[in-house]
C-alpha positions in Angstrom: -1.6 -14.3 -9.0 -2.2 -10.6 -9.3 0.5 -8.6 -11.1 1.4 -5.4 -9.2 1.2 -2.1 -11.2 4.9 -1.4 -10.7 7.4 0.2 -13.1 10.3 -2.0 -14.4 13.8 -1.4 -13.1 16.0 -2.7 -16.0 16.1 -2.7 -19.8 16.0 -6.5 -19.8 12.4 -6.3 -18.5 11.2 -3.9 -21.2 8.1 -5.3 -22.9 7.2 -2.2 -25.0 10.4 -1.4 -26.8 11.1 1.9 -24.9 14.6 0.9 -24.0 16.3 2.8 -26.9 14.4 5.9 -25.9 15.5 5.5 -22.3 19.1 5.1 -23.3 18.8 8.3 -25.4 17.5 10.1 -22.4 20.5 8.8 -20.3 22.9 9.9 -23.0 21.4 13.4 -23.0 22.1 13.7 -19.3 25.6 12.5 -19.5 26.6 14.6 -22.5 25.6 17.8 -20.7 29.0 19.3 -19.7 28.1 22.8 -18.7 28.4 23.7 -15.0 25.1 25.5 -15.0 22.0 23.8 -13.6 19.8 22.1 -16.2 16.2 20.9 -16.1 15.1 18.0 -18.3 11.4 17.1 -18.4 9.8 13.8 -19.4 6.2 14.4 -20.6 3.7 11.6 -20.7 0.2 10.8 -19.4 -0.5 8.6 -16.4 0.3 5.0 -17.2 2.6 5.8 -20.1 5.7 4.3 -18.5 7.5 7.5 -17.4 8.9 5.9 -14.2 10.1 2.8 -16.1 11.9 5.0 -18.7 13.5 7.0 -15.9 14.7 3.7 -14.3 16.2 2.4 -17.5 17.8 5.8 -18.2 19.5 5.7 -14.8 20.6 2.1 -15.4 22.2 3.2 -18.6 24.0 6.1 -16.9 25.4 3.7 -14.3 26.5 1.2 -16.9 28.5 3.6 -19.1 30.0 5.8 -16.4 33.6 4.4 -16.6 35.1 5.4 -13.3 33.4 5.4 -9.9 34.7 8.9 -9.4 33.0 10.1 -12.6 29.6 8.6 -11.9 26.9 11.1 -11.2 25.4 11.3 -7.7 21.8 10.4 -8.0 19.0 11.5 -5.7 15.5 10.4 -6.1 13.1 12.7 -4.3 9.6 11.5 -3.7 7.4 14.6 -3.0 4.5 12.3 -2.0 6.1 11.7 1.4 5.7 15.3 2.4 2.3 17.0 2.3 2.5 19.8 4.9 3.1 23.4 3.8 6.9 24.1 3.3 7.8 20.6 4.5 8.4 19.5 0.8 11.1 22.1 0.3 12.8 21.6 3.7 12.8 17.8 3.2 14.3 18.1 -0.2 17.3 20.0 1.0 17.5 17.8 4.1 17.7 14.7 1.9 20.3 16.3 -0.4 22.3 17.4 2.6 22.4 13.8 4.0 23.4 12.4 0.6 26.3 14.7 0.1 27.4 14.3 3.7 28.1 10.6 3.4 31.4 9.5 5.0 32.7 8.1 1.7 32.3 11.3 -0.3 35.2 13.7 -0.8 35.7 16.6 1.7 34.2 19.3 -0.6 30.9 17.3 -1.0 30.7 16.8 2.7 31.2 20.5 3.2 28.5 21.2 0.7 26.2 18.8 2.6 26.7 20.7 5.9 26.1 24.0 4.2 22.9 22.6 2.7 21.6 21.7 6.1 22.1 25.3 7.2 20.5 26.4 3.9 17.5 24.3 4.7 17.3 25.9 8.2 17.3 29.3 6.5 14.3 28.3 4.4 12.2 27.3 7.3 10.3 30.6 7.6 9.7 30.6 3.9 6.1 31.2 3.0 4.8 29.7 -0.3 5.9 32.0 -3.1 3.2 32.3 -5.7 4.1 31.4 -9.3 5.1 34.8 -10.7 4.1 36.5 -13.9 6.7 35.6 -16.5 9.3 38.4 -16.5 8.8 39.2 -12.8 10.2 36.0 -11.4 13.5 37.5 -10.3 11.9 40.4 -8.4 9.4 38.1 -6.7 12.1 35.7 -5.5 14.5 38.5 -4.5 11.8 40.0 -2.4 11.1 36.6 -0.7 14.8 36.0 -0.1 15.1 39.4 1.5 12.3 38.4 3.9 14.1 35.1 4.7 17.4 37.0 5.3 15.6 39.4 7.7 14.1 36.5 9.6 17.4 34.7 9.7 19.2 37.8 11.2 16.5 38.2 13.8 17.3 34.7 15.2 20.9 35.8 15.9 22.8 34.8 12.7 25.3 37.2 11.2 24.6 39.1 7.9 27.4 37.1 6.2 25.5 33.9 6.9 22.2 35.0 5.3 20.5 32.9 2.6 22.1 34.6 -0.4 25.6 34.2 1.0 25.0 30.6 1.8 23.7 30.0 -1.7 26.7 31.6 -3.3 29.0 29.6 -1.1 27.3 26.4 -2.1 27.4 27.4 -5.7 31.2 27.9 -5.5 31.8 24.5 -3.8 29.6 22.6 -6.3 31.0 24.4 -9.4 34.5 23.0 -8.6 33.2 19.3 -8.6 33.7 17.0 -11.5 30.7 14.8 -10.7 27.1 15.8 -11.6 24.3 15.6 -9.1 21.2 14.2 -10.8 17.9 14.9 -9.0 15.0 12.8 -10.1 11.5 14.0 -9.2 8.7 11.8 -10.5 4.9 11.8 -10.2 4.7 15.6 -10.0 1.4 15.5 -11.7 -0.1 13.6 -8.7 0.6 16.4 -6.2 -1.9 19.1 -5.3 -1.7 22.5 -6.9 0.3 24.2 -4.2 2.8 21.3 -4.1 3.3 21.4 -7.9 4.1 25.1 -7.7 6.5 24.5 -4.8 8.4 21.9 -6.9 9.0 24.4 -9.7 9.8 27.2 -7.2 12.4 24.8 -5.8 13.9 23.8 -9.2 14.0 27.2 -10.7 14.9 29.5 -7.8 16.0 27.7 -4.7 17.9 24.6 -5.9 19.5 25.8 -9.2 23.0 25.0 -8.1 25.9 24.4 -10.5 26.5 20.8 -11.6 23.0 19.8 -10.9 20.7 18.2 -13.5 17.0 17.9 -12.6 15.0 15.1 -14.3 11.3 15.7 -13.9 8.6 13.3 -15.0 4.9 14.4 -15.3 1.8 14.9 -17.4 2.4 18.2 -19.1 -1.3 19.1 -19.3 -1.9 18.6 -15.5 1.2 20.6 -14.6 0.6 23.5 -16.9 -2.9 23.7 -15.5 -1.6 23.9 -12.0 1.0 26.5 -12.9 -1.5 28.8 -14.5 -3.0 29.7 -11.1 -4.3 33.2 -11.5 -1.9 34.0 -14.4 -4.3 33.2 -17.3 -2.5 31.3 -20.1 1.0 31.8 -18.7 1.3 28.4 -17.2 2.9 26.9 -20.3 5.2 29.9 -20.8 6.4 29.5 -17.2 7.1 25.8 -17.8 9.1 26.6 -20.9 11.1 29.1 -18.9 12.0 26.4 -16.3 12.6 23.4 -18.6 15.6 23.5 -20.9 15.2 20.0 -22.5 11.7 18.6 -22.9 11.2 14.9 -24.0 7.8 13.6 -25.0 7.4 9.9 -24.4 6.8 8.1 -27.7 3.4 6.5 -28.1 3.4 2.9 -27.1 3.4 0.5 -30.0 -0.1 -1.0 -30.1 1.2 -4.3 -31.4 3.4 -4.6 -28.3 0.5 -3.8 -26.0 -1.7 -6.4 -27.8 1.0 -9.0 -27.6 1.2 -8.4 -23.8 -2.6 -8.5 -23.5 -3.0 -11.7 -25.5 -0.1 -13.5 -23.6 -1.9 -12.7 -20.3 -5.3 -13.8 -21.6 -3.9 -17.1 -22.8 -2.9 -17.9 -19.3 -6.5 -17.3 -18.1 -8.5 -19.0 -20.9 -6.0 -21.7 -22.0 -8.1 -24.5 -20.5 -11.4 -23.5 -22.0 -12.6 -26.3 -24.4 -12.5 -25.3 -28.1 -16.3 -26.0 -28.4 -16.8 -23.3 -25.8 -14.8 -20.6 -27.6 -16.1 -19.1 -30.9 -13.1 -17.6 -32.6 -15.1 -15.5 -35.1 -17.2 -14.1 -32.3 -14.1 -13.3 -30.3 -12.6 -11.4 -33.3 -15.8 -9.4 -33.7 -16.0 -8.5 -30.0 -12.3 -7.6 -29.8 -12.1 -5.5 -32.9 -15.5 -3.8 -32.5 -14.7 -2.3 -29.1 -12.6 -4.1 -26.6 -9.3 -3.2 -28.3 -9.9 0.5 -27.8 -9.6 0.2 -24.1 -5.9 -0.7 -24.1 -3.5 2.2 -24.6 -0.8 1.5 -22.1 0.7 -1.4 -20.1 -1.1 -0.1 -17.1 -4.4 -0.6 -18.9 -3.5 -4.2 -19.5 -2.4 -4.7 -15.9 -5.6 -3.3 -14.5 -7.8 -5.4 -16.8 -5.9 -8.7 -16.2 -5.9 -8.2 -12.4 -9.7 -7.7 -12.5 -10.2 -10.9 -14.6 -7.9 -12.9 -12.2 -10.2 -11.9 -9.4 -13.5 -12.6 -11.0 -13.2 -15.0 -13.9 -12.5 -18.1 -11.8 -15.7 -17.6 -9.9 -17.9 -18.1 -12.9 -15.6 -20.0 -15.3 -17.6 -22.7 -17.0 -20.9 -21.0 -16.1 -20.8 -18.1 -18.5 -19.6 -17.4 -22.0 -15.9 -16.6 -21.6 -15.9 -14.1 -24.5 -18.8 -12.2 -23.1 -17.1 -12.1 -19.7 -14.0 -10.6 -21.2 -16.1 -8.0 -22.8 -18.2 -7.0 -19.8 -15.1 -6.9 -17.6 -13.6 -4.4 -20.1 -16.6 -2.2 -19.5 -16.4 -2.7 -15.7 -12.7 -1.6 -15.6 -12.7 1.2 -18.2 -16.3 2.4 -18.4 -17.8 1.7 -15.0 -20.8 4.0 -15.4 -21.9 2.1 -18.5 -21.2 -1.2 -16.7 -23.6 -0.1 -13.9 -26.2 1.1 -16.4 -26.2 -2.3 -18.1 -26.4 -4.1 -14.7 -29.4 -2.0 -13.6 -31.3 -2.2 -16.9 -31.6 -5.9 -17.7 -34.9 -5.3 -19.5 -33.2 -3.2 -22.2 -30.2 -5.4 -22.8 -31.1 -9.0 -22.2 -33.6 -11.1 -24.1 -35.1 -11.2 -27.6 -36.5 -8.4 -29.7 -39.9 -7.3 -28.7 -42.7 -7.5 -31.3 -45.2 -5.5 -29.3 -45.1 -1.8 -28.6 -44.1 -0.7 -32.0 -41.9 2.3 -32.8 -43.0 4.2 -29.7 -41.5 1.5 -27.5 -38.3 1.3 -29.6 -37.9 5.1 -29.3 -38.2 4.9 -25.6 -35.8 2.1 -25.3 -33.3 3.8 -27.6 -33.4 6.9 -25.4 -32.8 4.9 -22.3 -29.9 3.1 -24.0 -28.4 6.3 -25.3 -28.5 7.8 -21.9 -26.4 4.9 -20.6 -24.0 4.8 -23.5 -23.4 8.6 -23.4 -21.6 8.1 -20.1 -18.7 6.5 -22.1 -16.7 9.6 -23.0 -13.4 7.7 -23.8 -14.8 5.7 -26.7 -16.4 6.9 -29.9 -20.2 6.5 -29.7 -20.4 4.6 -33.0 -17.7 2.1 -31.9 -19.4 1.7 -28.5 -22.8 1.1 -30.0 -21.4 -1.5 -32.4 -19.7 -3.2 -29.5 -22.9 -3.3 -27.5 -25.1 -4.6 -30.3 -22.7 -7.6 -30.6 -23.0 -8.3 -26.9 -26.7 -7.7 -26.7 -28.3 -8.6 -30.1 -31.8 -7.2 -29.1 -30.2 -3.7 -29.4 -30.1 -4.3 -33.2 -33.9 -3.8 -33.4 -33.7 -0.9 -30.9 -31.4 0.9 -33.3 -33.4 0.0 -36.4 -31.6 -3.2 -37.4 -32.4 -6.9 -37.5 -34.8 -8.6 -35.1 -33.7 -11.5 -32.9 -36.8 -13.4 -31.9 -37.4 -15.7 -29.0 -36.2 -18.7 -31.0 -32.6 -17.4 -30.2 -33.1 -17.7 -26.4 -32.3 -21.4 -26.1 -29.0 -21.0 -28.1 -27.9 -18.0 -26.0 -28.6 -19.9 -22.8 -26.7 -23.0 -23.8 -23.8 -20.8 -24.9 -23.8 -18.9 -21.5 -24.3 -15.6 -23.3 -24.8 -12.4 -21.3 -27.8 -11.6 -23.5 -29.7 -14.6 -22.1 -32.1 -13.4 -19.4 -31.3 -16.7 -17.5 -27.6 -16.0 -17.5 -27.4 -12.2 -17.4 -27.4 -11.9 -13.6 -24.5 -14.4 -13.1 -22.2 -12.0 -15.0 -22.7 -9.4 -12.3 -23.4 -11.5 -9.2 -20.4 -13.8 -9.9 -22.3 -16.7 -8.5 -25.3 -18.9 -9.3 -28.8 -18.4 -7.9 -29.6 -20.5 -4.9 -30.6 -24.2 -5.7 -29.5 -23.8 -9.3 -27.3 -26.6 -10.7 -24.0 -25.4 -12.3 -23.0 -26.1 -15.9 -20.0 -28.0 -14.6 -22.3 -30.2 -12.5 -24.6 -30.8 -15.4 -21.8 -31.8 -17.7 -20.5 -34.2 -15.0 -24.0 -35.8 -14.7 -24.3 -36.1 -18.5 -20.8 -37.7 -18.7 -22.1 -40.7 -16.6 -25.2 -41.3 -18.8 -23.8 -44.5 -20.3 -22.5 -45.8 -17.0 -25.6 -46.9 -15.0 -23.6 -47.6 -11.8 -21.8 -44.2 -11.9 -25.1 -42.4 -12.6 -26.7 -44.1 -9.6 -23.8 -43.2 -7.4 -24.3 -39.5 -8.1 
C-alpha cells in the first residue's frame, strides 16, 4: 500500500519528536494577551513538517483552553483555492465573515461578520498594491485606500461607510472581544509571486484587526525572494517589518528519520533470504551515499512509495541492495539515473584492458558529465557510491581493476553491474523468452525428485 504524503494531525502520531516544539508554538500564541494584531511565522523548507507542527500546535491550543468561551476562533485559509487576481483577498474576508457570522457566536461577533462582508465588497475594486519600499508602506496603502473610498462613493455609498470607517468600526468591535481569532495560512511559498505579495499586503495592511493572530508557514528563502520584487535587497527587511515572532523549525533528528526509513524497508525486504542479502555490502552502499538522500520524512515517503511500486516487479530477479540504491538515484537524482540507464557501456561490465589511458580518460569525462548533474550530493560522496555499485568505475578513476572473472559472480548475485542483469533494473521486467530466477530455483528444487522434475 502506498503511504500518502500527508501531514499528521495529532501529537500521538508524531514520529520525529517535533511535538514539544509544536506545543511551545501553541503556548506562544496563547500567552499573547495584547489586543494588537500579531504575526507569527514558522520558517522551514518544503517537506520539513511545517503543516504537521501547525496541526499539533492547534491541537495543544484546543486542549489547554479551559472554557469554551475562552477558546480562540481558528480560521484556516488555503490560498491555493483562489488564483485569480484579487480573488484571494476577497475570499479571505468572505471566509472570515462567514466564520464570525455563525448562529452560535455572540451578537458582537455576528455583527463583525456582517461588517466584514461589506468590507470585502469595498475591496472588490482594489488593484494589486505593489510591495512598497520600507518606510513608505503607510503612504502607499493610504493612497490605495483613498482610491477604494472614491470608488465606493461612486457606487452610491455614503462617505461614512467608506473603507477606512468600516475598518475602524470593525477594529472597535473586535477590540472588545475576549476571544482571539487565529488565522492560519500555510504553503505560502507555493504561491506565485503576485499571490505571495498579496498575502503580506493582506496581513500587514488590510487584515490587521485587533485580537487577531496570524500564523504563517513558509520557506523563508522563497518568500523573501518574492517580496524583493524590484526593491533590491529589501525583501527580508519587509518580512521583518511584518513578522513579530519568527520560529525556525528545528532540524529533524537524523536518527529518527533513519529509524522511520529502516522500519519501512523492513516491511519490503523482510522475506528476502539471508543468503541473498549481504549485510556488509548493504552497510557500504548505505553509508557511502544512500543515507545522504534522506533529510525529511517527506524524502522517506517518496522513496518508499517508489519502491512499493517497482520492487515487487523484479523481486527475486535482481540484487535487492542494488535496487534500493538505484531507486534512490531515480527518486532524488533523476538526471543521473537517466545518465546511467542510457550509458550501459560505461557502468556495466568488467574493467577493460584495451584502449589504455586514452580510453580511460574518455570514459572518465563521460562519467563526470553524468555525475555533475547531481548538485545535491557532494561529488566525492557520489563518486564513492557509484564505484561501489559499478566496480568497473574503479579503474576509470585510477583504482583497482575488476576483470572478466567477476562477471559470473555478479550475474549470480543479480548485481546491476552485470551486463546481463543491468537492463532489468530499468525495464522492471525480464527479456522475452528468458527464464526468471524464481523459476530456475523452482526447477532446481525438484532435482532430487524425478517425478516432480518430469512434471514440470
